[in-house]
MMTF fields as JSON, N, C-alpha, C and O atoms, coordinates in Angstrom:
{
  "mmtfVersion": "1.0.0",
  "mmtfProducer": "UNKNOWN",
  "numBonds": 315,
  "numAtoms": 316,
  "numGroups": 79,
  "numChains": 1,
  "numModels": 1,
  "chainsPerModel": [1],
  "groupsPerChain": [79],
  "chainIdList": ["A"],
  "bondAtomList": [4, 2, 8, 6, 12, 10, 16, 14, 20, 18, 24, 22, 28, 26, 32, 30, 36, 34, 40, 38, 44, 42, 48, 46, 52, 50, 56, 54, 60, 58, 64, 62, 68, 66, 72, 70, 76, 74, 80, 78, 84, 82, 88, 86, 92, 90, 96, 94, 100, 98, 104, 102, 108, 106, 112, 110, 116, 114, 120, 118, 124, 122, 128, 126, 132, 130, 136, 134, 140, 138, 144, 142, 148, 146, 152, 150, 156, 154, 160, 158, 164, 162, 168, 166, 172, 170, 176, 174, 180, 178, 184, 182, 188, 186, 192, 190, 196, 194, 200, 198, 204, 202, 208, 206, 212, 210, 216, 214, 220, 218, 224, 222, 228, 226, 232, 230, 236, 234, 240, 238, 244, 242, 248, 246, 252, 250, 256, 254, 260, 258, 264, 262, 268, 266, 272, 270, 276, 274, 280, 278, 284, 282, 288, 286, 292, 290, 296, 294, 300, 298, 304, 302, 308, 306, 312, 310],
  "bondOrderList": [1, 1, 1, 1, 1, 1, 1, 1, 1, 1, 1, 1, 1, 1, 1, 1, 1, 1, 1, 1, 1, 1, 1, 1, 1, 1, 1, 1, 1, 1, 1, 1, 1, 1, 1, 1, 1, 1, 1, 1, 1, 1, 1, 1, 1, 1, 1, 1, 1, 1, 1, 1, 1, 1, 1, 1, 1, 1, 1, 1, 1, 1, 1, 1, 1, 1, 1, 1, 1, 1, 1, 1, 1, 1, 1, 1, 1, 1],
  "groupList": [{"groupName": "UNK", "atomNameList": ["N", "CA", "C", "O"], "elementList": ["N", "C", "C", "O"], "formalChargeList": [0, 0, 0, 0], "bondAtomList": [1, 0, 2, 1, 3, 2], "bondOrderList": [1, 1, 2], "singleLetterCode": "X", "chemCompType": "L-PEPTIDE LINKING"}],
  "groupTypeList": [0, 0, 0, 0, 0, 0, 0, 0, 0, 0, 0, 0, 0, 0, 0, 0, 0, 0, 0, 0, 0, 0, 0, 0, 0, 0, 0, 0, 0, 0, 0, 0, 0, 0, 0, 0, 0, 0, 0, 0, 0, 0, 0, 0, 0, 0, 0, 0, 0, 0, 0, 0, 0, 0, 0, 0, 0, 0, 0, 0, 0, 0, 0, 0, 0, 0, 0, 0, 0, 0, 0, 0, 0, 0, 0, 0, 0, 0, 0],
  "groupIdList": [1, 2, 3, 4, 5, 6, 7, 8, 9, 10, 11, 12, 13, 14, 15, 16, 17, 18, 19, 20, 21, 22, 23, 24, 25, 26, 27, 28, 29, 30, 31, 32, 33, 34, 35, 36, 37, 38, 39, 40, 41, 42, 43, 44, 45, 46, 47, 48, 49, 50, 51, 52, 53, 54, 55, 56, 57, 58, 59, 60, 61, 62, 63, 64, 65, 66, 67, 68, 69, 70, 71, 72, 73, 74, 75, 76, 77, 78, 79],
  "secStructList": [7, 7, 2, 2, 2, 2, 2, 2, 2, 2, 2, 2, 2, 2, 2, 7, 2, 2, 2, 2, 2, 2, 2, 2, 2, 7, 2, 2, 2, 2, 2, 6, 6, 1, 7, 7, 7, 2, 2, 2, 2, 2, 2, 2, 2, 6, 7, 7, 2, 2, 2, 2, 2, 2, 2, 2, 2, 2, 2, 2, 2, 2, 2, 2, 2, 2, 6, 7, 7, 7, 6, 6, 7, 7, 7, 7, 1, 7, 7],
  "xCoordList": [100.859, 100.583, 100.149, 99.444, 100.573, 100.213, 99.397, 99.948, 98.109, 97.233, 97.482, 97.391, 97.793, 98.045, 99.277, 99.264, 100.323, 101.534, 101.27, 101.728, 100.544, 100.195, 99.38, 99.626, 98.422, 97.618, 98.483, 98.267, 99.456, 100.369, 101.15, 101.29, 101.658, 102.411, 101.516, 101.914, 100.321, 99.412, 99.019, 98.936, 98.777, 98.448, 99.614, 99.412, 100.824, 101.999, 102.163, 102.504, 101.927, 102.019, 101.038, 101.36, 99.866, 98.829, 99.145, 98.855, 99.74, 99.945, 101.337, 101.538, 102.297, 103.687, 104.164, 104.538, 104.147, 104.499, 105.921, 106.163, 106.86, 108.252, 108.379, 109.087, 107.687, 107.707, 107.103, 107.632, 106.01, 105.353, 106.295, 106.381, 107.002, 107.948, 109.06, 109.441, 109.579, 110.618, 110.082, 110.779, 108.86, 108.254, 108.167, 108.48, 107.744, 107.601, 108.951, 109.056, 109.985, 111.319, 112.107, 112.826, 111.976, 112.758, 111.981, 112.233, 111.046, 110.15, 110.897, 110.554, 111.913, 112.643, 113.259, 113.214, 113.83, 114.433, 113.361, 113.537, 112.267, 111.199, 110.565, 110.151, 110.49, 109.801, 110.729, 110.275, 112.018, 112.97, 112.548, 112.226, 112.552, 112.166, 110.722, 110.343, 109.92, 108.545, 108.526, 109.209, 107.763, 107.665, 106.612, 105.453, 107.046, 106.15, 106.643, 107.845, 105.697, 106.054, 106.449, 106.113, 107.15, 107.465, 106.208, 106.226, 105.131, 103.867, 103.304, 102.844, 103.342, 102.853, 103.692, 103.151, 105.003, 105.888, 105.555, 105.48, 105.358, 105.021, 103.687, 103.566, 102.701, 101.4, 101.521, 100.899, 102.308, 102.502, 103.24, 102.893, 104.252, 105.007, 104.117, 104.386, 103.069, 102.187, 101.082, 100.251, 101.066, 100.071, 100.297, 101.433, 99.231, 99.355, 99.274, 98.658, 99.896, 99.817, 98.369, 97.937, 97.626, 96.233, 95.398, 94.606, 95.582, 94.857, 95.225, 94.377, 96.489, 96.954, 96.306, 95.877, 96.234, 95.613, 94.155, 93.679, 93.452, 92.046, 91.913, 91.028, 92.783, 92.76, 93.048, 92.44, 93.98, 94.334, 93.131, 92.843, 92.439, 91.27, 90.19, 89.558, 89.973, 88.976, 89.35, 88.486, 90.634, 91.085, 90.909, 90.46, 91.256, 91.104, 89.641, 89.321, 88.76, 87.333, 86.834, 86.04, 87.306, 86.916, 87.403, 86.659, 88.632, 89.188, 88.416, 88.122, 88.091, 87.331, 85.979, 85.551, 85.32, 83.991, 84.049, 83.071, 85.22, 85.388, 85.973, 86.114, 86.31, 86.875, 88.329, 88.809, 89.037, 90.439, 91.352, 92.383, 90.978, 91.795, 93.058, 92.992, 94.207, 95.489, 96.203, 96.66, 96.313, 96.941, 98.443, 99.044, 99.045, 100.474, 100.691, 101.208, 100.305, 100.425, 101.881, 102.763, 102.113, 103.451, 103.621, 102.645, 104.86, 105.128, 105.426, 105.923, 105.118, 105.359, 105.979, 105.839, 106.656, 107.236, 108.737, 109.319, 109.361, 110.815, 111.365, 110.723, 112.532, 113.167, 114.464, 115.161],
  "yCoordList": [-204.028, -202.633, -202.508, -203.365, -201.443, -201.201, -199.918, -198.82, -200.068, -198.902, -198.137, -196.91, -198.849, -198.195, -197.285, -196.177, -197.745, -196.931, -195.715, -194.617, -195.896, -194.757, -193.744, -192.543, -194.203, -193.295, -192.558, -191.373, -193.248, -192.615, -191.495, -190.403, -191.774, -190.767, -189.579, -188.43, -189.844, -188.754, -187.915, -186.69, -188.557, -187.807, -186.912, -185.775, -187.422, -186.613, -185.461, -184.35, -185.707, -184.646, -183.522, -182.341, -183.899, -182.922, -182.152, -180.959, -182.828, -182.195, -181.602, -180.846, -181.921, -181.495, -180.75, -181.366, -179.425, -178.584, -178.84, -178.891, -179.001, -179.253, -180.571, -180.653, -181.597, -182.888, -182.753, -183.305, -182.029, -181.839, -181.15, -181.551, -180.12, -179.422, -180.364, -180.365, -181.168, -182.13, -183.131, -183.496, -183.567, -184.529, -183.965, -184.658, -182.711, -182.123, -181.831, -181.801, -181.615, -181.334, -182.604, -182.672, -183.615, -184.839, -185.992, -186.369, -186.54, -187.573, -188.8, -189.357, -189.223, -190.43, -190.244, -191.154, -189.078, -188.784, -188.718, -189.281, -188.038, -187.887, -189.226, -189.439, -190.12, -191.391, -192.512, -193.627, -192.223, -193.231, -193.669, -192.837, -194.944, -195.465, -195.935, -196.663, -195.526, -196.013, -197.259, -197.303, -198.249, -199.496, -199.327, -199.705, -198.744, -198.468, -199.175, -199.337, -199.59, -200.19, -199.073, -197.912, -199.403, -198.388, -197.695, -196.495, -198.451, -197.873, -196.858, -195.787, -197.194, -196.268, -194.994, -193.893, -195.141, -193.974, -193.093, -191.871, -193.698, -192.936, -192.202, -191.04, -192.867, -192.229, -191.047, -190.008, -191.193, -190.1, -188.947, -187.782, -189.269, -188.24, -187.445, -186.273, -188.063, -187.408, -186.572, -186.0, -186.496, -185.659, -184.195, -183.759, -183.463, -182.035, -181.249, -181.691, -180.096, -179.221, -178.779, -178.646, -178.553, -178.118, -179.201, -178.918, -180.437, -181.553, -181.73, -182.05, -181.521, -181.626, -180.552, -180.827, -179.339, -178.252, -178.542, -178.267, -179.092, -179.441, -180.543, -180.484, -181.542, -182.628, -182.108, -182.549, -181.169, -180.6, -179.863, -180.011, -179.083, -178.359, -179.327, -179.101, -180.395, -181.394, -182.05, -182.257, -182.383, -183.001, -182.056, -182.48, -180.784, -179.816, -179.657, -179.579, -179.61, -179.495, -180.731, -180.62, -181.906, -183.14, -183.14, -183.515, -182.726, -182.682, -181.693, -181.977, -180.536, -179.537, -180.106, -179.92, -180.792, -181.332, -182.415, -182.664, -183.062, -184.119, -183.569, -184.299, -182.282, -181.676, -182.047, -181.969, -182.451, -182.838, -181.987, -182.461, -180.755, -179.866, -179.488, -179.047, -179.66, -179.276, -178.423, -178.947, -177.116, -176.256, -176.499, -176.042, -177.205, -177.508, -179.0, -179.436, -179.79, -181.251, -181.69, -181.062, -182.781, -183.351, -184.231, -184.699, -184.449, -185.281, -186.701, -186.946, -187.609, -189.023, -189.635, -189.118, -190.725, -191.438, -191.33, -190.69, -191.945, -191.931, -190.527, -189.688, -190.279, -188.966, -189.132, -188.149],
  "zCoordList": [-119.653, -119.34, -117.894, -117.361, -117.282, -115.904, -115.808, -115.734, -115.81, -115.721, -114.436, -114.417, -113.363, -112.076, -112.155, -111.62, -112.814, -112.949, -113.816, -113.499, -114.896, -115.756, -114.963, -115.066, -114.182, -113.369, -112.354, -112.099, -111.775, -110.824, -111.5, -110.949, -112.701, -113.443, -113.774, -113.582, -114.264, -114.638, -113.43, -113.528, -112.3, -111.083, -110.686, -110.261, -110.825, -110.488, -111.465, -111.058, -112.736, -113.738, -113.401, -113.532, -112.977, -112.664, -111.388, -111.295, -110.402, -109.1, -108.896, -107.945, -109.754, -109.561, -110.806, -111.804, -110.738, -111.882, -112.366, -113.572, -111.443, -111.833, -112.597, -113.601, -112.11, -112.795, -114.186, -115.151, -114.29, -115.594, -116.571, -117.732, -116.119, -116.994, -117.446, -118.616, -116.514, -116.864, -117.878, -118.825, -117.683, -118.601, -120.015, -120.984, -120.133, -121.461, -122.106, -123.332, -121.295, -121.835, -122.131, -123.128, -121.268, -121.409, -120.777, -119.632, -121.525, -121.003, -120.502, -119.459, -121.239, -120.833, -119.456, -118.627, -119.207, -117.912, -116.817, -115.737, -117.097, -116.105, -115.751, -114.612, -116.718, -116.504, -116.041, -115.784, -115.933, -115.454, -114.055, -113.207, -113.828, -112.52, -112.456, -111.539, -113.422, -113.499, -114.386, -115.409, -114.003, -114.76, -115.856, -115.689, -116.987, -118.108, -119.363, -119.57, -120.194, -121.474, -122.444, -122.21, -123.522, -124.54, -125.082, -125.355, -125.233, -125.721, -124.721, -125.116, -123.43, -122.403, -122.387, -122.278, -122.496, -122.516, -123.718, -123.591, -124.861, -126.067, -125.898, -126.287, -125.327, -125.101, -124.151, -124.372, -123.105, -122.153, -122.836, -122.638, -123.635, -124.342, -125.288, -125.551, -125.798, -126.758, -126.114, -126.819, -124.802, -124.122, -124.495, -124.678, -124.603, -124.886, -123.582, -122.612, -123.576, -122.39, -122.156, -121.011, -123.236, -123.095, -122.424, -121.525, -122.865, -122.259, -120.8, -119.968, -120.499, -119.12, -118.255, -117.134, -118.771, -118.012, -117.707, -116.605, -118.673, -118.473, -117.422, -116.569, -117.482, -116.505, -115.105, -114.129, -115.017, -113.715, -113.118, -111.93, -113.925, -113.424, -112.962, -111.93, -113.707, -113.323, -112.002, -111.15, -111.821, -110.585, -109.404, -108.339, -109.574, -108.49, -108.098, -106.913, -109.081, -108.785, -108.035, -107.1, -108.452, -107.786, -106.336, -105.43, -106.122, -104.761, -103.894, -102.733, -104.458, -103.707, -103.279, -102.141, -104.191, -103.889, -102.824, -102.119, -102.716, -101.702, -100.402, -99.421, -100.399, -99.203, -98.96, -97.83, -100.017, -99.859, -100.733, -101.21, -100.936, -101.758, -100.998, -99.851, -101.64, -101.066, -102.098, -103.114, -101.865, -102.863, -103.02, -103.992, -102.081, -102.145, -101.975, -100.946, -102.966, -102.821, -102.761, -103.347, -102.041, -101.997, -103.223, -103.809, -103.599, -104.761, -104.325, -103.226, -105.195, -104.937, -106.166, -107.275, -105.965, -107.098, -107.093, -106.217, -108.053, -108.139, -108.345, -108.977, -107.82, -107.995, -108.7, -108.949]
}
């Protein structure tokens, strides 16, 4: 398992709305190119939109408190 890769995917899901929509519609396609185990892919696929929204708000608050808030983050990762 690669916790770093999972964290990268989750950060992208939180910061990239288009990627998040693709993930919820077709996880296998969205996750292609990431080095994830079948178990990690299944766990990501089972994320709820509500949980994602809460995580996004927490991340934005954390960024604001650190002075690194970017309302238009760039995307990273495989395309």
